[in-house]
C-alpha positions, 0 to 999 in steps of 0.5 A, a space after each residue: 746601473 741597470 739590470 743588464 750590467 751584472 751577471 744574473 743566475 738561474 739556480 737548481 737544487 737536486 735532492 737525493 735520498 741516500 738511504 741504503 735499500 734493505 738487503 734482499 731476503 735470504 732463504 738460507 737465513 729464513 731456514 735457520 730462523 725456522 730451525 731447519 724445518 723448511 729447507 732453503 730450496 723449499 722456501 725459495 720455490 714456495 715464495 718466488 716473489 720474495 726470494 727472486 734474484 735481483 740484478 744489480 744495476 749501475 752503482 750509485 756513484 756511477 748513476 750520480 756521475 752520469 747525472 752530474 755530467 748531464 747537468 754539466 752539459 746543460 750548463 749547470 755548475 755544482 756550487 755546494 752539497 749539503 747533507 740533511 739527515 739521509 738527504 743530500 742537497 746538490 746546489 747548482 747555478 748557471 748564467 741566466 739566459 736573457 733574450 736580447 730582443 726583450 732587452 732591446 725592447 726594454 731599453 727602447 721604452 726607457 728612452 
């Protein structure tokens, strides 16, 4: 039995950190903490970088779906998901693509 008689695989591990981002600063909450000594409008105007509005992108679920579809189109098959703390490990496999020219050269050398 030689190495071409059984299926060989490529493996790939995708690591995703699933920690939730910190909530955006809220000028109303900041004003309450300061017992109203500064208005929410003043706080937002004076600290524009800290209190700028952040546009929401696609949901995490949608981003993962798009990524999984891209990997599937490349021939990767999801075989397992393992949580490690706040990290998810996605394990993939796909058949090893062996160059036929290399296989035929190798078989000629063994003759």
